[in-house]
ZAVO-991282 format. One line per field, with one value per atom (N, C-alpha, C): residue number from 1; residue in one letter; atom name; z, y, x. Coordinates in nm, 4 decimals, padded with zeros to 6 digits. Each point is the difference from the previous one (the first is absolute). Layout:
BEGIN
nupa	NUM / ...
pavex	A / ...
pagu	CA / ...
z	Z / ...
y	Y / ...
x	X / ...
END
This chain:
BEGIN
nupa	1 / 1 / 1 / 2 / 2 / 2 / 3 / 3 / 3 / 4 / 4 / 4 / 5 / 5 / 5 / 6 / 6 / 6 / 7 / 7 / 7 / 8 / 8 / 8 / 9 / 9 / 9 / 10 / 10 / 10 / 11 / 11 / 11 / 12 / 12 / 12 / 13 / 13 / 13 / 14 / 14 / 14 / 15 / 15 / 15 / 16 / 16 / 16 / 17 / 17 / 17 / 18 / 18 / 18 / 19 / 19 / 19 / 20 / 20 / 20 / 21 / 21 / 21 / 22 / 22 / 22 / 23 / 23 / 23 / 24 / 24 / 24 / 25 / 25 / 25 / 26 / 26 / 26 / 27 / 27 / 27 / 28 / 28 / 28 / 29 / 29 / 29 / 30 / 30 / 30 / 31 / 31 / 31 / 32 / 32 / 32 / 33 / 33 / 33 / 34 / 34 / 34 / 35 / 35 / 35 / 36 / 36 / 36 / 37 / 37 / 37 / 38 / 38 / 38 / 39 / 39 / 39 / 40 / 40 / 40 / 41 / 41 / 41 / 42 / 42 / 42 / 43 / 43 / 43 / 44 / 44 / 44 / 45 / 45 / 45 / 46 / 46 / 46 / 47 / 47 / 47 / 48 / 48 / 48 / 49 / 49 / 49 / 50 / 50 / 50 / 51 / 51 / 51 / 52 / 52 / 52 / 53 / 53 / 53 / 54 / 54 / 54 / 55 / 55 / 55 / 56 / 56 / 56 / 57 / 57 / 57 / 58 / 58 / 58 / 59 / 59 / 59 / 60 / 60 / 60 / 61 / 61 / 61 / 62 / 62 / 62 / 63 / 63 / 63 / 64 / 64 / 64 / 65 / 65 / 65 / 66 / 66 / 66 / 67 / 67 / 67 / 68 / 68 / 68 / 69 / 69 / 69 / 70 / 70 / 70 / 71 / 71 / 71 / 72 / 72 / 72 / 73 / 73 / 73 / 74 / 74 / 74 / 75 / 75 / 75 / 76 / 76 / 76 / 77 / 77 / 77 / 78 / 78 / 78 / 79 / 79 / 79 / 80 / 80 / 80 / 81 / 81 / 81 / 82 / 82 / 82 / 83 / 83 / 83 / 84 / 84 / 84 / 85 / 85 / 85 / 86 / 86 / 86 / 87 / 87 / 87 / 88 / 88 / 88 / 89 / 89 / 89 / 90 / 90 / 90
pavex	M / M / M / M / M / M / K / K / K / R / R / R / A / A / A / F / F / F / D / D / D / I / I / I / C / C / C / A / A / A / S / S / S / T / T / T / L / L / L / G / G / G / L / L / L / L / L / L / I / I / I / T / T / T / W / W / W / P / P / P / L / L / L / L / L / L / V / V / V / I / I / I / I / I / I / S / S / S / V / V / V / L / L / L / I / I / I / K / K / K / L / L / L / D / D / D / S / S / S / R / R / R / G / G / G / P / P / P / V / V / V / I / I / I / F / F / F / S / S / S / Q / Q / Q / V / V / V / R / R / R / V / V / V / G / G / G / K / K / K / G / G / G / F / F / F / C / C / C / P / P / P / F / F / F / R / R / R / I / I / I / Y / Y / Y / K / K / K / F / F / F / R / R / R / T / T / T / M / M / M / V / V / V / E / E / E / E / E / E / A / A / A / P / P / P / G / G / G / Q / Q / Q / G / G / G / L / L / L / P / P / P / L / L / L / T / T / T / S / S / S / W / W / W / A / A / A / G / G / G / C / C / C / P / P / P / C / C / C / D / D / D / E / E / E / G / G / G / G / G / G / P / P / P / N / N / N / L / L / L / A / A / A / E / E / E / V / V / V / Q / Q / Q / T / T / T
pagu	N / CA / C / N / CA / C / N / CA / C / N / CA / C / N / CA / C / N / CA / C / N / CA / C / N / CA / C / N / CA / C / N / CA / C / N / CA / C / N / CA / C / N / CA / C / N / CA / C / N / CA / C / N / CA / C / N / CA / C / N / CA / C / N / CA / C / N / CA / C / N / CA / C / N / CA / C / N / CA / C / N / CA / C / N / CA / C / N / CA / C / N / CA / C / N / CA / C / N / CA / C / N / CA / C / N / CA / C / N / CA / C / N / CA / C / N / CA / C / N / CA / C / N / CA / C / N / CA / C / N / CA / C / N / CA / C / N / CA / C / N / CA / C / N / CA / C / N / CA / C / N / CA / C / N / CA / C / N / CA / C / N / CA / C / N / CA / C / N / CA / C / N / CA / C / N / CA / C / N / CA / C / N / CA / C / N / CA / C / N / CA / C / N / CA / C / N / CA / C / N / CA / C / N / CA / C / N / CA / C / N / CA / C / N / CA / C / N / CA / C / N / CA / C / N / CA / C / N / CA / C / N / CA / C / N / CA / C / N / CA / C / N / CA / C / N / CA / C / N / CA / C / N / CA / C / N / CA / C / N / CA / C / N / CA / C / N / CA / C / N / CA / C / N / CA / C / N / CA / C / N / CA / C / N / CA / C / N / CA / C / N / CA / C / N / CA / C / N / CA / C / N / CA / C / N / CA / C / N / CA / C / N / CA / C
z	01.6090 / 00.1182 / 00.0957 / 00.0139 / 00.0906 / -00.0503 / -00.1322 / -00.0571 / 00.0208 / -00.0181 / 00.0190 / 00.1445 / 00.0968 / 00.1410 / 00.0278 / -00.0580 / 00.0168 / -00.0612 / -00.1199 / -00.0658 / 00.0840 / 00.0565 / 00.0830 / 00.1267 / 00.0650 / 00.1223 / -00.0291 / -00.1090 / -00.0342 / -00.0373 / -00.0763 / -00.0368 / 00.1211 / 00.0914 / 00.1221 / 00.0857 / 00.0140 / 00.0757 / -00.0649 / -00.1323 / -00.0712 / 00.0216 / -00.0027 / 00.0245 / 00.1442 / 00.0946 / 00.1400 / 00.0237 / -00.0690 / 00.0166 / -00.0679 / -00.1162 / -00.0781 / 00.0213 / 00.0784 / 00.0111 / 00.0548 / 00.0934 / 00.0443 / -00.1148 / -00.0841 / -00.1152 / -00.0986 / -00.0208 / -00.0899 / 00.0522 / 00.1300 / 00.0605 / -00.0160 / 00.0221 / -00.0146 / -00.1440 / -00.0962 / -00.1422 / -00.0327 / 00.0505 / -00.0255 / 00.0548 / 00.1208 / 00.0609 / -00.0784 / -00.0414 / -00.0767 / -00.1348 / -00.0668 / -00.1277 / 00.0222 / 00.1037 / 00.0282 / 00.0367 / 00.0755 / 00.0376 / -00.1180 / -00.0953 / -00.1130 / -00.1043 / -00.0257 / -00.1051 / 00.0281 / -00.0689 / 00.0184 / -00.0890 / 00.0246 / -00.0801 / 00.0782 / -00.0638 / 00.0689 / 00.0208 / 00.1018 / 00.0306 / -00.0900 / -00.0279 / -00.0816 / -00.1437 / -00.0955 / -00.1422 / -00.0576 / -00.0820 / -00.0655 / -00.1504 / -00.0737 / -00.1451 / -00.0578 / -00.1161 / -00.0699 / -00.0906 / 00.0100 / -00.0833 / -00.0697 / -00.0950 / -00.0758 / 00.0563 / 00.0285 / 00.0585 / -00.0951 / 00.0570 / -00.0777 / -00.0834 / -00.1231 / -00.0888 / -00.0435 / 00.0161 / -00.0378 / 00.0782 / 00.1160 / 00.0822 / 00.0938 / 00.0101 / 00.0878 / 00.1476 / 00.0830 / 00.1445 / 00.0625 / 00.1215 / 00.0691 / 00.0973 / -00.0025 / 00.0895 / 00.0972 / 00.1254 / 00.1024 / 00.0522 / 00.0122 / 00.0542 / 00.0592 / 00.0756 / 00.0535 / -00.1147 / 00.0115 / -00.1038 / 00.0085 / -00.1131 / -00.0045 / -00.1037 / -00.0473 / -00.1015 / 00.0297 / -00.0844 / 00.0204 / -00.0207 / 00.0572 / -00.0003 / -00.1412 / -00.0905 / -00.1338 / -00.1046 / 00.0375 / -00.0943 / -00.1023 / 00.0388 / -00.1007 / -00.1142 / 00.0259 / -00.1040 / -00.0862 / 00.0362 / -00.0733 / -00.1184 / 00.0013 / -00.1070 / -00.0957 / -00.1020 / -00.0964 / 00.0551 / -00.0387 / 00.0459 / -00.0638 / 00.0781 / -00.0488 / -00.0522 / 00.0330 / -00.0358 / -00.0624 / -00.1025 / -00.0610 / 00.0387 / 00.0472 / 00.0417 / -00.1176 / -00.1179 / -00.1154 / -00.0343 / -00.0123 / -00.0377 / 00.1115 / 00.1247 / 00.1130 / -00.0004 / -00.0078 / -00.0105 / 00.1333 / 00.1066 / 00.1333 / 00.0091 / -00.0523 / 00.0128 / -00.1077 / -00.0988 / -00.1110 / 00.0105 / 00.1109 / 00.0119 / -00.1026 / -00.0074 / -00.1027 / 00.0009 / -00.0854 / -00.0162 / 00.1260 / 00.0224 / 00.1131 / -00.0479 / 00.0926 / -00.0348 / -00.0956 / 00.0097 / -00.0873 / -00.1462 / -00.0208 / -00.1364 / -00.0549 / 00.0850 / -00.0441 / -00.0354 / 00.0748 / -00.0189 / -00.1183 / -00.0555 / -00.1101 / -00.1325
y	-01.7236 / 00.0241 / 00.0967 / -00.0149 / 00.0859 / 00.1442 / 00.0173 / 00.1339 / 00.0677 / -00.0731 / 00.0550 / 00.0473 / -00.0782 / 00.0378 / 00.1255 / 00.0075 / 00.1192 / 00.1218 / -00.0148 / 00.1118 / 00.0531 / -00.0892 / 00.0408 / 00.0702 / -00.0550 / 00.0623 / 00.1363 / 00.0105 / 00.1268 / 00.1063 / -00.0370 / 00.0990 / 00.0424 / -00.0918 / 00.0356 / 00.0947 / -00.0288 / 00.0875 / 00.1381 / 00.0036 / 00.1275 / 00.0829 / -00.0645 / 00.0731 / 00.0492 / -00.0802 / 00.0429 / 00.1203 / 00.0043 / 00.1110 / 00.1273 / -00.0152 / 00.1189 / 00.0463 / -00.0708 / 00.0395 / 00.1414 / 00.0503 / 00.1389 / 00.1000 / -00.0234 / 00.0871 / -00.0081 / -00.1188 / -00.0169 / 00.0732 / -00.0033 / 00.0714 / 00.1509 / 00.0508 / 00.1436 / 00.0444 / -00.0774 / 00.0330 / 00.0015 / -00.0969 / -00.0053 / 00.1233 / 00.0400 / 00.1173 / 00.1263 / 00.0135 / 00.1187 / 00.0076 / -00.1126 / 00.0001 / 00.0399 / -00.0518 / 00.0309 / 00.1468 / 00.0572 / 00.1413 / 00.0924 / -00.0445 / 00.0825 / 00.0147 / -00.1061 / 00.0055 / -00.1011 / 00.0208 / -00.0937 / -00.1210 / -00.1052 / -00.1213 / -00.1119 / -00.1157 / -00.1155 / 00.0147 / -00.0649 / 00.0030 / -00.0980 / -00.1138 / -00.1038 / 00.0114 / -00.0045 / 00.0056 / -00.1397 / -00.0446 / -00.1299 / 00.0178 / -00.0814 / 00.0101 / -00.1362 / -00.0295 / -00.1239 / 00.0280 / -00.0841 / 00.0126 / -00.1325 / 00.0030 / -00.1196 / -00.0608 / -00.1295 / -00.0672 / -00.0989 / -00.0945 / -00.1019 / -00.0794 / -00.0234 / -00.0724 / 00.0839 / 00.1310 / 00.0946 / -00.0220 / -00.0623 / -00.0238 / 00.1180 / 00.0479 / 00.1133 / -00.0397 / 00.0951 / -00.0177 / 00.1345 / -00.0019 / 00.1226 / 00.0396 / 00.1288 / 00.0534 / 00.0966 / -00.0018 / 00.0907 / 00.0829 / 00.1308 / 00.0866 / 00.1247 / 00.0764 / 00.1253 / 00.0960 / 00.0730 / 00.0960 / 00.1199 / 00.0337 / 00.1120 / 00.1030 / -00.0075 / 00.0936 / 00.0370 / 00.0842 / 00.0381 / -00.1215 / 00.0049 / -00.1149 / -00.0415 / 00.0938 / -00.0301 / -00.0189 / -00.0084 / -00.0034 / -00.1140 / -00.1244 / -00.1067 / 00.0248 / 00.0677 / 00.0263 / 00.1210 / 00.0780 / 00.1210 / -00.0247 / -00.1075 / -00.0259 / -00.1064 / -00.0267 / -00.1040 / -00.1367 / -00.1058 / -00.1332 / -00.0398 / -00.0624 / -00.0390 / -00.1426 / -00.0789 / -00.1411 / -00.0394 / -00.0783 / -00.0546 / -00.1470 / -00.0412 / -00.1393 / -00.0882 / 00.0579 / -00.0785 / -00.1017 / -00.1234 / -00.1046 / -00.0412 / 00.0188 / -00.0394 / -00.1522 / -00.0511 / -00.1447 / -00.0737 / 00.0639 / -00.0613 / -00.1343 / -00.0077 / -00.1231 / -00.1019 / 00.0423 / -00.0885 / -00.0576 / 00.0262 / -00.0461 / 00.0679 / 00.1320 / 00.0820 / -00.0083 / 00.0796 / -00.0071 / 00.0451 / -00.0589 / 00.0476 / 00.1138 / 00.0664 / 00.1182 / -00.0299 / -00.1163 / -00.0337 / -00.0069 / -00.0535 / -00.0086 / 00.1367 / 00.0886 / 00.1320 / 00.0849 / -00.0123 / 00.0856 / -00.0408 / -00.1176 / -00.0427 / 00.0589
x	00.3048 / -00.0813 / 00.0707 / 00.1316 / 00.0768 / 00.0015 / 00.0151 / 00.0013 / -00.1351 / -00.1068 / -00.1344 / -00.0183 / 00.0446 / -00.0108 / 00.0823 / 00.1215 / 00.0827 / -00.0676 / -00.0573 / -00.0677 / -00.1164 / -00.0779 / -00.1147 / 00.0485 / 00.1013 / 00.0532 / 00.0626 / 00.0757 / 00.0647 / -00.1029 / -00.1037 / -00.1015 / -00.0822 / -00.0287 / -00.0722 / 00.0834 / 00.1278 / 00.0896 / 00.0087 / 00.0096 / 00.0046 / -00.1252 / -00.1155 / -00.1258 / -00.0089 / 00.0454 / -00.0022 / 00.0903 / 00.1129 / 00.0940 / -00.0516 / -00.0621 / -00.0392 / -00.1439 / -00.0811 / -00.1401 / -00.0192 / 00.0820 / -00.0215 / 00.0187 / 00.0984 / 00.0222 / -00.1173 / -00.0527 / -00.1140 / -00.1238 / -00.0209 / -00.1130 / 00.0183 / 00.1205 / 00.0270 / -00.0230 / 00.0485 / -00.0213 / -00.1482 / -00.0756 / -00.1443 / -00.0708 / 00.0349 / -00.0630 / 00.0350 / 00.1252 / 00.0405 / -00.0709 / -00.0166 / -00.0723 / -00.1447 / -00.0621 / -00.1410 / -00.0173 / 00.0942 / -00.0086 / 00.0265 / 00.0823 / 00.0391 / -00.1106 / -00.0745 / -00.1022 / -00.1098 / -00.1109 / -00.1118 / 00.0223 / -00.0725 / 00.0128 / 00.0656 / 00.0105 / 00.0578 / 00.1503 / 00.0509 / 00.1431 / 00.0746 / -00.0619 / 00.0625 / -00.0515 / 00.0938 / -00.0304 / 00.0189 / -00.0930 / 00.0171 / -00.0137 / 00.0729 / 00.0014 / 00.0333 / -00.0573 / 00.0326 / 00.1185 / 00.1028 / 00.1202 / 00.0269 / 00.0915 / 00.0333 / 00.1276 / -00.0049 / 00.1145 / 00.0644 / 00.0709 / 00.0696 / -00.0992 / 00.0344 / -00.0903 / -00.1182 / 00.0109 / -00.1058 / -00.1292 / 00.0078 / -00.1183 / -00.0229 / -00.1222 / -00.0280 / 00.0058 / 00.0422 / -00.0031 / -00.0347 / -00.0500 / -00.0397 / 00.1099 / 00.0387 / 00.1019 / -00.0673 / 00.0428 / -00.0505 / 00.1170 / -00.0198 / 00.1049 / -00.0632 / 00.0803 / -00.0505 / -00.0285 / -00.1087 / -00.0378 / 00.0935 / 00.0642 / 00.0930 / -00.0413 / -00.1239 / -00.0470 / -00.1448 / -00.0577 / -00.1394 / -00.0890 / -00.1176 / -00.0900 / -00.0419 / -00.0212 / -00.0514 / 00.1095 / 00.1254 / 00.1122 / -00.0063 / -00.0334 / 00.0000 / -00.0979 / -00.1087 / -00.0986 / 00.0316 / 00.1003 / 00.0319 / 00.0931 / 00.0766 / 00.0956 / -00.0514 / 00.0807 / -00.0330 / 00.0391 / -00.0723 / 00.0398 / 00.1330 / 00.0863 / 00.1318 / 00.0033 / -00.0991 / 00.0009 / -00.1329 / 00.0064 / -00.1205 / -00.0107 / -00.1161 / -00.0185 / -00.0397 / -00.0166 / -00.0410 / 00.1081 / -00.0376 / 00.0941 / 00.0940 / -00.0392 / 00.0849 / 00.0147 / 00.1240 / 00.0209 / -00.0018 / -00.0462 / 00.0100 / -00.0701 / -00.1186 / -00.0767 / 00.0346 / 00.0780 / 00.0318 / 00.1405 / 00.0694 / 00.1378 / 00.0885 / -00.0104 / 00.0648 / 00.1514 / 00.0643 / 00.1447 / 00.0733 / 00.1168 / 00.0787 / 00.0897 / 00.0676 / 00.0771 / 00.1140 / 00.0632 / 00.1110 / -00.0470 / -00.1182 / -00.0530 / -00.0360 / -00.0483 / -00.0417 / 00.1202 / 00.1108 / 00.1159 / 00.0866 / -00.0145 / 00.0873 / -00.0412
END
């Protein structure tokens, strides 16, 4: 419980300190090119389970659709309690 309270306080303090920089970056991205400021993408995490990541857009708006997909979702063991990393690496 104490660690959780520290994590929340530290992350809130970090956001309060860095918010002016985040606003400046957002404005510069918007002035530089059209499209959304925040980029989101589905990636593969621990246990091969997908998660969504959000970050500042640092590329052209259509970039994800221009390349080949790097991950195949076929046979994703997320819902089946699939193998852990130790089993896969042996």
